[in-house]
C-alpha positions as CSV (number, residue, x, y, z in Angstrom):
1,M,16.7,5.9,-13.1
2,A,13.5,7.1,-15.0
3,S,11.4,4.2,-13.7
4,Y,11.8,1.5,-11.0
5,G,9.4,-1.2,-12.6
6,N,9.3,0.5,-15.8
7,Q,6.3,-1.4,-16.7
8,L,5.2,1.9,-18.8
9,G,8.6,2.2,-20.8
10,F,9.7,5.8,-19.4
11,T,12.3,7.4,-20.8
12,T,13.7,11.0,-19.8
13,V,13.3,13.0,-22.9
14,W,14.9,16.3,-21.3
15,T,15.6,18.4,-17.9
16,T,15.5,21.7,-17.7
17,D,16.8,23.7,-14.7
18,N,14.3,26.4,-13.8
19,S,16.1,27.9,-11.0
20,A,18.1,30.7,-12.3
21,S,15.4,31.6,-15.1
22,T,12.5,33.9,-15.1
23,A,10.2,31.6,-12.9
24,G,13.1,30.8,-10.4
25,T,11.8,27.3,-9.9
26,A,9.4,25.0,-11.1
27,E,6.0,24.7,-9.3
28,I,3.4,24.1,-12.1
29,V,3.7,22.9,-15.6
30,A,1.3,22.9,-18.2
31,I,1.4,22.0,-22.1
32,D,0.2,23.3,-25.1
33,P,0.0,20.7,-27.9
34,A,-0.4,22.8,-30.7
35,S,2.8,24.4,-30.5
36,G,4.7,21.5,-28.5
37,R,5.6,24.0,-25.9
38,L,5.8,23.6,-21.7
39,F,5.0,26.2,-19.6
40,S,6.5,26.3,-15.9
41,V,5.6,28.7,-13.2
42,G,7.3,29.9,-10.2
43,G,7.2,33.1,-8.4
44,G,8.8,35.4,-11.2
45,G,6.6,34.0,-13.6
46,V,6.7,31.2,-16.5
47,D,9.3,29.6,-18.6
48,V,8.3,29.0,-21.8
49,M,10.3,25.6,-23.2
50,A,10.9,23.8,-26.5
51,G,8.8,20.7,-26.4
52,D,11.6,18.9,-28.5
53,T,14.7,20.1,-26.3
54,G,13.5,21.6,-23.2
55,A,15.3,24.8,-24.2
56,I,13.9,28.2,-22.6
57,L,12.8,30.1,-25.3
58,F,11.6,33.3,-23.2
59,G,10.3,33.9,-19.8
60,I,7.0,36.1,-19.6
61,D,8.0,38.1,-16.5
62,T,4.9,38.9,-13.8
63,S,7.2,39.9,-10.8
64,A,6.0,43.5,-11.0
65,F,2.3,42.2,-10.5
66,G,3.5,40.2,-7.6
67,N,4.0,36.5,-7.2
68,A,3.0,34.2,-9.9
69,T,1.2,30.4,-8.4
70,S,-0.1,28.7,-11.2
71,V,-0.4,28.2,-15.0
72,A,-2.6,27.0,-17.9
73,V,-3.0,26.8,-21.3
74,K,-5.6,26.3,-23.5
75,N,-6.3,26.9,-27.4
76,G,-3.4,29.2,-28.0
77,V,-4.0,31.0,-24.7
78,V,-1.8,31.2,-21.1
79,A,-3.1,32.0,-18.3
80,I,-1.4,32.8,-14.9
81,A,-2.5,33.4,-11.8
82,V,-0.4,36.0,-9.8
83,A,-1.1,36.8,-6.2
84,A,-0.4,40.3,-5.0
85,A,2.6,41.2,-2.9
86,D,0.3,41.2,0.1
87,K,-1.5,38.0,-0.4
88,T,-4.5,39.4,1.5
89,D,-5.0,41.9,-1.6
90,P,-6.9,40.8,-4.2
91,G,-4.6,38.8,-7.1
92,T,-4.9,38.8,-10.9
93,V,-5.1,36.2,-13.7
94,R,-3.2,37.6,-16.6
95,F,-3.4,36.5,-20.4
96,Y,-0.9,35.6,-22.9
97,D,-0.9,33.9,-26.3
98,T,2.1,31.2,-26.6
99,N,4.5,33.4,-27.6
100,G,4.2,35.5,-24.8
101,N,2.3,38.4,-26.0
102,F,0.0,40.2,-23.6
103,L,-3.8,39.8,-23.9
104,R,-5.4,41.2,-20.8
105,S,-6.2,40.6,-17.6
106,A,-8.9,40.2,-14.9
107,T,-8.5,40.9,-11.1
108,V,-9.5,38.1,-8.9
109,G,-9.8,37.0,-5.3
110,A,-7.2,37.0,-2.4
111,N,-4.1,34.8,-2.9
112,P,-5.4,33.1,-6.5
113,D,-3.2,29.8,-5.8
114,M,-4.6,27.6,-8.8
115,V,-6.0,28.2,-12.6
116,T,-7.3,26.0,-15.0
117,F,-9.8,26.4,-18.2
118,T,-12.6,24.7,-18.8
119,P,-13.0,21.9,-21.5
120,D,-14.2,24.5,-23.9
121,G,-11.5,26.8,-23.0
122,T,-13.9,29.9,-22.7
123,R,-13.4,30.3,-19.3
124,V,-11.0,29.9,-16.2
125,L,-11.7,29.1,-12.8
126,I,-9.3,30.5,-9.7
127,A,-9.0,29.0,-6.7
128,N,-8.5,32.2,-4.3
129,E,-7.2,30.6,-1.1
130,G,-7.7,33.6,0.7
131,E,-4.7,32.8,3.7
132,P,-4.6,35.4,6.2
133,S,-1.4,37.4,7.1
134,D,1.0,36.1,9.7
135,N,-0.3,38.7,12.5
136,F,-4.0,37.8,11.4
137,V,-4.5,41.8,10.9
138,A,-5.7,40.4,7.5
139,D,-8.0,37.9,6.1
140,P,-9.7,37.6,3.5
141,I,-12.5,35.3,2.7
142,G,-12.2,32.3,0.3
143,S,-13.7,32.2,-2.7
144,I,-13.6,30.7,-6.7
145,A,-13.6,33.1,-9.7
146,I,-15.0,32.6,-12.9
147,V,-13.0,34.5,-16.0
148,T,-14.5,34.6,-19.5
149,V,-11.4,34.5,-21.3
150,A,-12.2,36.7,-24.5
151,T,-13.3,39.7,-22.3
152,G,-11.8,39.3,-18.7
153,A,-15.2,39.6,-17.1
154,V,-15.4,38.1,-13.5
155,T,-17.8,36.6,-11.4
156,I,-16.9,35.4,-7.8
157,A,-18.6,32.4,-6.4
158,G,-18.5,32.9,-2.6
159,F,-19.5,30.6,0.1
160,E,-22.2,32.9,1.7
161,A,-25.3,30.7,1.1
162,F,-23.8,28.1,3.5
163,E,-22.9,30.5,6.4
164,S,-26.1,29.6,8.4
165,Q,-25.6,25.8,7.8
166,Q,-22.0,26.5,9.6
167,A,-23.2,24.1,12.9
168,A,-24.8,21.5,10.0
169,L,-21.3,21.0,8.2
170,K,-19.1,21.1,11.2
171,A,-20.8,18.1,12.8
172,E,-20.3,16.3,9.4
173,G,-17.0,16.9,9.6
174,L,-15.9,20.6,8.1
175,R,-13.3,21.9,9.4
176,I,-13.9,26.0,10.8
177,Y,-11.2,26.6,13.0
178,G,-9.1,29.7,12.1
179,Q,-8.2,31.9,14.4
180,N,-10.8,34.6,15.0
181,A,-11.8,33.7,11.4
182,S,-15.6,33.8,10.1
183,F,-17.0,31.2,8.3
184,M,-16.1,32.3,5.1
185,Q,-12.6,33.5,5.8
186,D,-11.7,30.2,7.1
187,L,-12.7,28.3,3.8
188,E,-9.5,28.1,1.7
189,P,-10.1,26.7,-1.8
190,E,-6.9,24.8,-3.0
191,Y,-7.0,23.3,-6.2
192,I,-10.1,22.8,-8.7
193,A,-11.1,19.8,-11.1
194,V,-13.8,20.8,-13.9
195,S,-16.5,18.1,-15.2
196,S,-15.5,16.8,-18.9
197,D,-19.0,18.4,-19.7
198,G,-18.1,21.8,-18.5
199,T,-21.0,22.0,-16.0
200,R,-19.7,21.4,-12.7
201,A,-16.6,22.3,-11.0
202,Y,-15.3,20.4,-7.5
203,V,-12.5,22.6,-5.5
204,T,-10.7,21.1,-2.7
205,L,-11.1,23.0,0.9
206,Q,-7.7,21.5,2.1
207,E,-7.5,22.9,5.8
208,N,-11.3,22.6,6.1
209,N,-11.2,18.8,4.8
210,A,-14.0,18.9,2.2
211,I,-14.5,20.2,-1.1
212,A,-17.0,22.1,-2.4
213,V,-19.1,22.0,-5.9
214,V,-19.8,24.8,-8.2
215,D,-22.7,24.7,-10.6
216,L,-20.7,26.4,-13.7
217,T,-24.3,27.2,-15.4
218,T,-25.1,29.6,-12.9
219,N,-21.4,30.4,-11.7
220,S,-22.2,29.2,-7.9
221,V,-21.5,27.1,-5.4
222,V,-24.0,24.8,-4.7
223,D,-22.6,22.6,-1.7
224,I,-20.1,21.8,0.2
225,L,-19.1,18.1,1.1
226,P,-17.0,17.3,4.2
227,L,-14.8,14.2,3.3
228,G,-15.0,12.5,6.9
229,F,-12.1,10.8,8.7
230,K,-9.7,8.1,8.3
231,D,-9.6,5.5,11.2
232,H,-6.0,4.4,11.5
233,S,-6.8,1.5,14.0
234,V,-8.5,-0.5,11.1
235,A,-6.1,-3.2,9.1
236,G,-5.1,-1.4,5.8
237,N,-5.3,1.9,7.1
238,G,-1.8,1.9,9.2
239,I,0.7,4.4,9.6
240,D,4.2,4.8,10.4
241,A,4.2,7.0,13.5
242,S,7.6,8.1,14.6
243,D,10.6,9.2,12.6
244,R,13.2,7.5,15.0
245,D,11.6,3.7,14.8
246,G,12.7,2.8,10.7
247,I,10.4,1.3,9.0
248,N,7.3,0.4,11.4
249,I,4.1,0.6,9.7
250,V,1.1,-0.4,12.2
251,N,-2.5,0.7,13.1
252,V,-2.6,3.4,15.9
253,P,-5.7,4.7,18.0
254,V,-5.8,7.9,15.9
255,Y,-8.3,9.1,12.9
256,G,-6.6,11.0,9.6
257,M,-8.3,13.9,8.1
258,Y,-7.7,13.2,4.2
259,Q,-7.3,16.7,3.3
260,P,-6.7,16.6,-0.3
261,D,-4.4,19.0,-2.1
262,A,-4.7,18.2,-6.3
263,I,-8.1,16.7,-7.4
264,A,-9.0,15.8,-11.0
265,A,-12.0,14.5,-12.5
266,Y,-12.1,11.4,-14.7
267,D,-15.3,9.3,-16.6
268,V,-15.7,5.9,-16.7
269,G,-18.8,5.7,-19.2
270,S,-21.6,8.0,-18.5
271,T,-20.2,7.9,-14.3
272,T,-17.8,11.2,-13.4
273,Y,-15.5,9.8,-10.4
274,L,-13.2,12.4,-8.5
275,V,-9.6,11.5,-7.5
276,M,-8.0,13.3,-4.6
277,A,-4.0,13.3,-3.2
278,N,-4.4,13.6,0.4
279,E,-1.7,15.5,1.4
280,G,-2.7,17.0,4.7
281,D,-1.6,20.7,5.7
282,A,-1.6,22.5,9.1
283,R,-2.2,26.1,9.5
284,E,0.9,27.8,10.7
285,W,0.4,31.8,10.7
286,G,2.4,33.5,13.3
287,D,1.6,32.5,16.9
288,F,-0.9,30.1,15.4
289,V,0.4,26.4,15.0
290,E,-1.9,23.6,15.3
291,E,0.1,20.8,15.2
292,T,1.7,19.1,18.5
293,R,3.5,15.8,19.4
294,I,0.9,13.5,21.0
295,K,3.5,13.0,23.9
296,D,2.7,16.9,24.5
297,M,-1.0,16.4,24.7
298,V,-3.3,15.7,27.6
299,L,-5.3,12.5,26.6
300,D,-8.7,11.7,28.8
301,P,-7.8,8.7,30.8
302,T,-11.4,6.7,29.9
303,A,-10.7,7.1,26.1
304,F,-7.0,6.5,26.5
305,P,-6.3,4.1,29.5
306,N,-3.0,3.2,28.1
307,A,-2.0,6.7,27.5
308,A,1.6,6.7,29.2
309,A,2.4,3.5,27.1
310,L,1.0,5.4,24.1
311,Q,2.8,8.6,24.5
312,T,6.2,7.5,25.0
313,D,8.9,7.9,21.7
314,E,8.3,4.1,21.1
315,G,4.8,4.3,21.2
316,I,2.8,7.2,19.1
317,G,4.5,9.8,21.0
318,R,6.3,11.3,18.6
319,L,3.3,11.5,16.0
320,N,2.3,15.3,15.0
321,A,-1.4,15.7,15.8
322,T,-3.8,18.6,15.5
323,N,-4.7,20.6,19.0
324,K,-7.9,22.0,17.3
325,L,-10.0,18.6,17.3
326,G,-10.7,16.0,19.6
327,D,-11.6,17.4,22.7
328,T,-15.0,16.4,22.2
329,D,-16.6,17.3,25.7
330,S,-14.5,20.6,25.9
331,D,-12.9,19.7,29.3
332,G,-9.3,20.3,28.3
333,D,-8.2,16.9,27.5
334,F,-8.5,15.0,24.1
335,D,-11.0,12.0,23.8
336,E,-9.8,11.5,20.4
337,I,-6.5,12.0,18.0
338,Y,-6.6,13.4,14.7
339,V,-3.8,13.7,12.5
340,L,-3.2,15.8,9.1
341,G,-3.6,14.2,5.8
342,G,-4.6,10.8,4.8
343,R,-1.2,9.5,3.4
344,S,-3.2,7.9,0.3
345,F,-5.1,8.9,-2.7
346,T,-8.9,8.3,-2.9
347,I,-11.4,8.2,-5.5
348,R,-14.9,9.3,-4.7
349,D,-18.4,9.6,-6.3
350,T,-19.5,13.1,-7.4
351,A,-21.6,13.4,-3.9
352,G,-18.4,12.7,-1.9
353,N,-19.0,9.1,-1.2
354,I,-15.7,7.1,-1.1
355,V,-15.4,4.5,-4.0
356,F,-11.7,3.4,-3.5
357,D,-9.1,4.9,-0.8
358,S,-5.4,3.6,-1.3
359,G,-5.4,2.8,2.8
360,D,-1.6,2.7,3.6
361,Q,-0.9,1.0,0.5
362,I,1.4,4.0,-0.5
363,E,3.7,3.5,2.4
364,Q,3.3,-0.5,2.6
365,I,4.7,-0.3,-1.4
366,I,7.7,1.7,-0.5
367,A,8.5,-0.1,2.7
368,E,8.0,-3.6,0.7
369,R,9.7,-2.7,-3.0
370,F,11.2,0.4,-2.7
371,P,13.0,1.1,1.0
372,E,15.7,3.0,-0.5
373,L,13.1,5.8,-1.2
374,W,11.7,6.2,2.5
375,V,11.9,9.4,4.3
376,E,11.7,8.7,8.0
377,D,12.0,11.9,9.1
378,R,8.4,12.5,7.7
379,S,6.7,9.5,9.3
380,D,5.8,11.6,12.5
381,S,4.3,14.3,10.2
382,K,2.1,13.1,6.7
383,G,4.3,10.6,5.5
384,P,5.2,10.5,1.7
385,E,2.9,13.5,1.2
386,P,0.9,12.6,-1.8
387,E,0.3,16.2,-3.3
388,G,0.2,16.7,-7.3
389,L,-1.6,14.2,-9.7
390,V,-2.5,14.1,-13.0
391,V,-4.9,11.4,-15.0
392,G,-3.9,10.2,-18.5
393,Q,-5.0,7.6,-20.7
394,V,-2.2,5.1,-21.7
395,G,-3.2,2.6,-24.0
396,N,-6.7,1.0,-23.2
397,A,-5.9,2.0,-19.4
398,T,-6.5,5.0,-17.2
399,M,-3.7,5.8,-15.3
400,L,-3.2,7.8,-12.2
401,F,0.3,10.1,-11.7
402,L,0.4,10.8,-8.0
403,A,3.2,12.8,-6.8
404,L,4.7,12.5,-3.7
405,E,6.2,15.0,-2.5
406,R,8.7,14.0,0.0
407,T,9.5,10.6,-1.2
408,D,10.3,12.7,-4.3
409,A,8.8,10.2,-6.8
410,I,5.9,9.9,-8.7
411,M,3.6,6.6,-8.4
412,V,1.6,5.5,-11.4
413,W,-1.8,3.5,-10.7
414,N,-4.4,1.9,-13.0
415,I,-7.3,3.7,-12.2
416,T,-9.6,2.0,-14.9
417,D,-11.7,0.2,-12.8
418,P,-12.6,3.1,-9.9
419,N,-13.6,0.5,-7.6
420,A,-9.9,-1.2,-7.8
421,P,-7.1,0.5,-8.6
422,S,-3.8,-1.5,-9.1
423,F,-0.3,-0.2,-8.6
424,V,1.8,-0.1,-11.8
425,D,5.3,1.7,-11.5
426,M,7.2,4.3,-9.6
427,I,9.1,7.1,-11.0
428,R,12.2,8.9,-9.7
429,V,14.8,10.8,-11.1
430,A,18.2,11.7,-9.6
431,G,18.7,15.3,-8.8
432,T,14.7,15.7,-8.8
433,D,13.0,16.8,-5.3
434,A,9.5,17.3,-4.1
435,P,7.2,17.1,-7.5
436,E,4.4,19.2,-7.1
437,G,2.6,19.8,-10.7
438,L,2.1,17.5,-13.3
439,A,0.6,17.6,-17.2
440,F,0.0,14.9,-19.5
441,I,-0.4,15.2,-23.3
442,S,-2.0,12.1,-25.0
443,A,-0.8,10.0,-27.6
444,S,-3.0,11.3,-30.2
445,D,-1.8,15.0,-29.0
446,S,1.9,14.1,-28.8
447,A,4.4,14.7,-32.0
448,T,6.0,11.7,-30.6
449,G,2.5,9.3,-31.0
450,N,3.4,8.6,-27.5
451,P,1.8,10.2,-24.3
452,M,4.2,12.1,-22.5
453,L,4.3,13.5,-18.9
454,A,6.0,16.7,-17.9
455,I,6.4,17.3,-14.2
456,A,7.7,20.5,-12.1
457,Y,9.8,19.9,-9.2
458,E,9.6,22.7,-6.9
459,D,12.5,22.3,-4.5
460,S,15.2,21.6,-7.3
461,G,13.7,24.1,-9.5
462,N,13.6,21.5,-12.6
463,T,11.0,20.5,-15.1
464,V,11.3,17.2,-16.6
465,Y,9.8,15.7,-19.6
466,Y,8.9,12.2,-20.0
467,E,8.0,10.2,-22.9
468,I,5.8,6.7,-22.3
469,K,6.1,3.9,-24.3
470,D,2.6,2.5,-24.8
471,P,2.6,-0.8,-23.4
472,T,0.7,-3.2,-26.3
473,N,-2.6,-4.0,-25.1
474,L,-2.8,-2.0,-21.9
475,G,-6.2,-2.4,-20.8
476,N,-9.3,-4.3,-18.5
477,G,-10.7,-6.4,-20.9
478,G,-9.4,-10.0,-21.8
479,V,-6.5,-10.2,-24.4
480,T,-5.1,-12.5,-26.6
481,F,-1.5,-11.2,-27.8
482,T,1.4,-12.7,-29.5
483,V,4.5,-10.7,-29.9
484,T,5.4,-11.6,-33.7
485,N,8.8,-9.7,-33.6
486,A,12.2,-10.7,-32.1
487,G,13.1,-7.6,-30.5
488,G,12.4,-6.7,-26.6
489,E,8.8,-6.2,-26.1
490,L,6.7,-4.3,-23.4
491,V,3.2,-5.9,-22.6
492,N,1.0,-5.6,-19.7
493,G,-2.4,-7.3,-19.9
494,G,-4.4,-5.0,-17.7
495,S,-7.1,-6.6,-15.5
496,G,-8.9,-9.1,-17.9
497,N,-7.9,-12.7,-18.4
498,D,-5.2,-12.4,-20.9
499,V,-3.4,-15.0,-22.9
500,I,-0.2,-13.7,-23.8
501,T,3.1,-15.1,-25.7
502,G,6.4,-13.8,-26.0
503,G,8.6,-13.3,-28.9
504,G,12.0,-14.5,-29.8
505,G,13.5,-11.2,-27.7
506,N,13.7,-10.5,-24.2
507,D,10.3,-9.4,-23.6
508,T,9.0,-8.0,-20.1
509,I,5.3,-9.1,-20.0
510,F,2.9,-7.9,-17.2
511,G,-0.5,-9.9,-16.6
512,G,-2.1,-7.3,-14.3
513,A,-5.4,-8.7,-12.9
514,G,-7.5,-11.5,-13.9
515,A,-6.7,-15.3,-14.5
516,D,-3.9,-14.8,-17.0
517,T,-1.9,-17.3,-19.2
518,I,1.7,-15.8,-20.4
519,E,4.6,-17.6,-22.3
520,G,7.5,-16.0,-22.5
521,G,9.4,-17.4,-26.3
522,E,13.1,-17.5,-26.2
523,G,15.2,-14.8,-24.8
524,A,15.4,-13.5,-21.1
525,D,11.8,-12.6,-20.5
526,R,10.4,-10.9,-17.5
527,L,6.6,-12.6,-16.9
528,D,5.1,-10.5,-13.8
529,I,1.6,-11.0,-12.3
530,A,3.1,-9.3,-8.8
531,D,0.1,-7.1,-8.4
532,N,-2.8,-10.2,-9.1
533,T,-4.7,-11.1,-6.1
534,G,-6.6,-13.9,-8.4
535,N,-6.1,-17.3,-8.4
536,G,-5.7,-19.4,-11.9
537,N,-2.3,-18.0,-13.4
538,A,0.0,-19.7,-15.8
539,L,3.5,-18.4,-16.4
540,Q,5.9,-19.8,-18.8
541,G,9.5,-18.8,-19.2
542,N,10.2,-21.0,-22.1
543,R,13.8,-21.0,-23.3
544,G,16.3,-18.3,-22.0
545,A,16.8,-17.0,-18.4
546,D,13.6,-16.2,-17.4
547,T,12.4,-13.8,-14.1
548,V,8.6,-15.1,-13.5
549,A,6.8,-13.5,-10.7
550,G,3.5,-14.9,-9.4
551,G,0.9,-12.7,-7.2
552,A,-1.2,-13.6,-4.1
553,G,-3.3,-16.1,-5.9
554,N,-2.6,-19.8,-6.3
555,D,-0.5,-19.6,-9.6
556,E,1.3,-21.6,-11.2
557,L,5.3,-20.7,-12.5
558,R,7.5,-22.8,-15.0
559,G,10.9,-21.5,-16.0
560,G,11.6,-23.7,-19.4
561,K,15.0,-24.2,-20.3
562,G,17.5,-21.5,-18.8
563,F,18.4,-20.6,-15.6
564,D,15.2,-19.0,-14.4
565,Q,14.2,-17.0,-11.1
566,L,10.9,-18.0,-10.0
567,T,9.1,-16.3,-7.1
568,G,5.5,-17.1,-6.2
569,G,4.2,-15.0,-4.1
570,A,1.5,-14.9,-1.4
571,G,-0.7,-17.8,-2.7
572,N,-0.3,-21.2,-3.0
573,D,1.7,-21.9,-5.5
574,T,3.3,-24.6,-7.9
575,L,7.0,-24.1,-9.2
576,F,8.4,-25.9,-12.2
577,G,11.9,-24.9,-12.6
578,G,12.8,-26.9,-15.9
579,Q,15.7,-27.5,-17.1
580,G,18.7,-25.5,-16.3
581,G,20.0,-24.2,-12.8
582,D,16.9,-22.6,-11.5
583,T,16.2,-20.3,-8.3
584,L,13.1,-20.8,-6.7
585,T,11.2,-19.1,-4.2
586,G,7.6,-20.0,-3.1
587,G,6.7,-17.2,-0.9
588,N,3.9,-17.1,1.7
589,G,1.7,-20.1,1.5
590,A,1.8,-23.8,0.8
591,D,3.6,-24.3,-2.2
592,A,4.8,-26.9,-4.2
593,F,8.2,-27.1,-5.9
594,V,8.3,-29.7,-8.9
595,I,11.7,-31.3,-9.9
596,D,11.6,-33.7,-13.3
597,A,14.6,-35.7,-14.7
598,Q,15.9,-32.6,-16.4
599,S,15.5,-30.1,-13.5
600,G,19.5,-29.4,-13.1
601,A,20.7,-27.7,-10.1
602,D,18.1,-26.2,-8.2
603,V,17.7,-24.0,-5.2
604,I,14.6,-23.4,-3.2
605,T,15.5,-20.3,-1.3
606,D,12.3,-20.8,1.5
607,F,11.2,-24.1,1.7
608,T,9.2,-24.3,5.0
609,A,8.5,-28.1,6.6
610,G,5.2,-28.6,7.5
611,S,3.6,-26.3,4.5
612,D,5.5,-26.7,1.0
613,V,6.2,-30.0,-0.6
614,I,8.6,-31.2,-3.5
615,Q,7.1,-33.0,-5.8
616,L,9.0,-35.4,-8.1
617,T,7.9,-36.7,-11.5
618,V,10.8,-39.3,-11.6
619,T,11.1,-42.6,-10.3
620,V,13.4,-42.4,-7.0
621,A,13.0,-43.6,-3.8
622,I,12.4,-41.0,-0.9
623,A,14.6,-42.5,1.5
624,D,17.1,-42.6,-1.0
625,L,16.5,-38.9,-1.3
626,V,16.7,-38.3,2.3
627,A,20.2,-40.2,2.5
628,S,21.6,-38.2,-0.2
629,A,21.5,-35.0,1.8
630,T,24.4,-33.3,2.4
631,D,25.5,-29.5,3.4
632,N,27.4,-27.3,1.4
633,A,30.0,-25.0,2.7
634,D,27.1,-22.8,3.9
635,G,25.5,-25.2,5.5
636,N,22.8,-25.9,3.5
637,A,21.3,-29.3,2.4
638,I,21.9,-30.3,-0.5
639,I,19.7,-33.2,-2.1
640,T,20.8,-35.5,-5.1
641,V,18.1,-36.6,-7.3
642,S,20.4,-38.1,-10.0
643,A,23.7,-36.7,-11.5
644,G,23.5,-33.4,-12.2
645,N,20.1,-33.3,-10.7
646,T,20.2,-31.6,-7.2
647,I,18.1,-29.4,-4.9
648,T,19.6,-27.3,-2.4
649,L,17.2,-25.8,0.5
650,Q,18.8,-22.7,1.7
651,G,18.4,-22.4,5.4
652,I,17.7,-26.1,6.2
653,A,20.3,-28.4,7.2
654,A,21.1,-32.0,5.8
655,A,20.2,-33.1,9.4
656,D,16.9,-32.1,9.0
657,V,15.6,-33.4,5.9
658,T,13.0,-35.8,6.4
659,A,10.6,-37.8,4.2
660,E,7.9,-35.6,4.5
661,F,9.5,-32.9,2.7
662,F,8.9,-35.0,-0.8
663,A,6.2,-36.5,-2.6
664,L,6.0,-39.0,-5.4
665,V,3.5,-37.7,-8.3
């Protein structure tokens, strides 16, 4: 299955196995719109694949120069970052044309881990991570290399200017904690995003829980921005803290370090925002291991008077935390507990301030909608691990494609409004494991006229190319749209106040946020505002066996003719089954189930006495309704309104039916 909700119409164009090729796996992928070719990098080099079939056309073997770590392509030039065989030695960036012909190379810093072009394609930037050797005999400094593509000229942007600010930066949350490491040795650049005007680069310093800002007009680092910590004791920031208790997302008295891996920059009007995948990463080099289970830590009795209960396996004892942070008074015990990774994505402004953080939504959405994707053995250590990401335009909406390394899936979020992103879809394909690198091609640059998404899966060693059906009128403004054809149509209204009418086919219509009015038309339609938290939505299925889903607000759902399924969601909803035998689920809230003369044999799955009500628009005595109640074979009450017009209340026995269940309207 390429997509669960399939709101964006994902189809798999091809899957290519890179495990037995030049690359040897697939870690990072890049797309060249001009040639249509895709480039996947693994340790041995780069596989060059045909965009239409996925066939490997040839390989670019860089194994003689070290371990290939990243690839980027622009204006017909392919840039490959190659770490030296001894990762503590300087690495290189090697340039080729898209036919694999070598152009030039440049020596950069140690362990170059990511390469990207500036928007004009004249320069590449490389994140020189500078990891130490396992025995800490060698520990190179971290830096950013800026290389002119045409000549191979290199400028190194380092962190020397900030060494004197170390104490102040650490007080703001910068982590400097490597074994015998200097300030510059400890900083490890991971991933780079470049502003659309090419004047600024933003570099994640993952282990250090910070980002660096590079001025590309002076080729120098001008700021280091510590990212702070997430309080997992606050509502909306819960985590599943144990790998032995099933799905159990709760608030716990620990702090999370965001520690983003991938970062992207995108513009809303004239404002630039940064979106980051808060994966988390622990340092483990030789005998230097920073993670410890909380049950093995010595907790301060004043800060944690309930330490004995907390440190059990039933508490948070199995959760892994860092042993390098939290002893605030240096007395040998932990006054605060810090865990690695934010289990979220964050949107920040360019000063590092949080605009939006997804909190515990990633885990909550998986638990509620996709429990089969839950990875229990990662709950005690960084959870789903959002690692890679890419931002792309689909229709009128800006979409975030977020790779969950441990879940083996891609989450899709609408981030058009950076203050209020909404979940859109989940992509998971059998036979793919550990997505890492993503590349997006816009509809205008695509050979098919539709947006395309390429994903490199590291553990399964394959590259998958997806086509995205561009949903009609996907966006954030209020839209009025009518499907005029008889085929099945996919429509997504976005966040405005929309009026959408389906056609004669089996349509799928997502209202998005806003007060929407949606009419399915004929056919077996799916009408969905499940991610909408507002009030005032009206959904009408009309003819056909429709599936109608409300959101968290107070919604009005109408099935129309046919055997419909209506689900209200979390608000105080009003459900009209209409003609045919319908299944009605109110969800949380005080819901009203409306029965008329032509309702048929309806089933109410979750009637709650005292809050829900059955409203009848027919002439009938309530006492007669109560008296008509009988139990079916499952012990559920069946209430007869008239011949062929019945109501089945699941979970309620006939003897429990009272007059308070009903209201005549």
